[in-house]
NUNU-201083 format. One line per 3 residues: number of its first residue (from 1); for each residue x, y, z of C-alpha. Coordinates in Angstrom, 3 decimals. Example, Ala and Ser with C-alpha at 12.3 -4.5 7.8 and 13.67 -1.06 7.14 Angstrom:
BEGIN
1	12.300/-4.500/7.800  13.670/-1.060/7.140
***
This chain:
BEGIN
1	109.737/107.307/84.015  109.685/103.551/83.659  106.870/101.291/82.352
4	103.786/100.861/84.458  103.505/97.479/85.840  99.895/96.271/86.481
7	99.095/95.746/90.234  98.328/92.087/91.363  94.972/92.259/93.620
10	94.991/89.600/96.184  91.814/88.922/98.395  93.105/88.257/101.885
13	90.602/85.906/103.592  86.671/86.260/103.269  86.724/89.728/104.314
16	86.097/91.338/101.105  83.856/88.683/99.764  81.496/89.114/102.881
19	80.567/92.348/101.608  80.705/91.407/97.806  78.376/88.686/98.208
22	75.639/90.570/99.607  75.448/93.215/96.627  73.116/93.153/93.650
25	74.460/92.278/90.368  74.890/96.222/89.150  76.752/96.825/92.307
28	78.963/93.708/91.736  79.795/94.879/88.362  80.726/98.412/89.323
31	83.000/96.849/92.189  84.490/94.724/89.423  85.121/97.769/87.083
34	86.668/99.830/89.915  88.934/96.973/90.873  90.080/96.419/87.448
37	90.772/100.353/86.936  92.925/99.989/89.965  94.669/97.084/88.808
40	95.770/98.363/85.262  95.772/102.314/85.821  98.890/103.931/87.139
43	97.373/107.298/88.322  94.156/106.823/90.184  91.835/109.421/91.107
46	91.769/110.209/94.892  87.755/109.802/94.535  88.278/106.256/93.895
49	91.566/105.502/95.651  93.138/107.243/98.756  95.658/106.737/101.434
52	93.813/106.611/105.075  95.378/109.411/106.986  97.100/108.013/110.299
55	96.675/104.309/109.162  100.235/102.759/108.873  99.753/102.130/105.145
58	96.002/101.554/104.602  94.346/102.949/101.518  90.496/102.952/100.982
61	88.868/102.005/97.727  85.813/104.233/97.387  82.885/102.786/95.417
64	79.353/104.560/94.843  76.321/102.444/93.734  72.797/102.972/93.575
67	72.554/101.076/96.892  74.979/103.132/98.827  78.619/104.379/99.305
70	80.969/101.509/100.082  84.578/101.553/101.101  86.989/98.693/100.909
73	90.173/98.821/102.867  93.642/97.573/101.275  97.533/97.870/101.664
76	100.564/97.088/99.493  102.839/94.329/99.879  106.058/93.625/97.822
79	106.009/93.158/94.186  103.237/95.573/93.350  100.722/93.387/95.180
82	97.547/95.358/96.676  95.931/93.239/99.376  92.200/93.786/99.580
85	90.704/93.143/102.757  87.596/94.297/104.727  84.643/96.496/103.070
88	81.618/98.137/104.659  78.747/100.281/103.519  79.356/103.877/104.613
91	76.646/105.641/106.457  78.228/108.661/107.725  80.905/111.244/106.779
94	83.482/109.790/108.884  84.862/106.353/108.723  83.707/104.192/111.911
97	86.878/103.643/114.084  85.432/100.110/114.296  86.117/99.432/110.874
100	89.495/101.186/110.500  90.688/99.026/113.538  89.551/95.998/112.068
103	91.453/96.869/108.813  94.394/97.535/110.843  94.063/94.245/112.794
106	93.781/92.043/109.433  96.848/94.120/107.967  99.087/93.094/110.977
109	97.740/89.583/110.857  98.640/89.225/107.064  102.195/90.533/107.680
112	102.614/88.044/110.738  101.351/85.079/108.514  103.560/86.149/105.532
115	106.642/86.323/107.647  105.779/83.063/109.482  105.152/81.336/106.293
118	108.848/82.433/104.874
***
């Protein structure tokens, strides 16, 4: 078994910040703790970080605060980079299709821009 290499978190566009900036200070601190954990921990509990079924490589970061349950979509790029994209306040048991489709569109946009810039 090799040495764990910390994940590099990259926030693509303003998608994540559009949600983060609306949170109160305590919720922002919880988000920061979870993101730090994801960056520095090899094996992360599925209650916090989980692959999204039938999503072509999307993962969701699950964060529960006093103000609600939040989900943040992300995906991996090369060199252990985790690309953080859109987030939302979860209001039902199922992930809204609109949010999943948005995440898939942003992922496609990201890889199109990465390929075009190389």
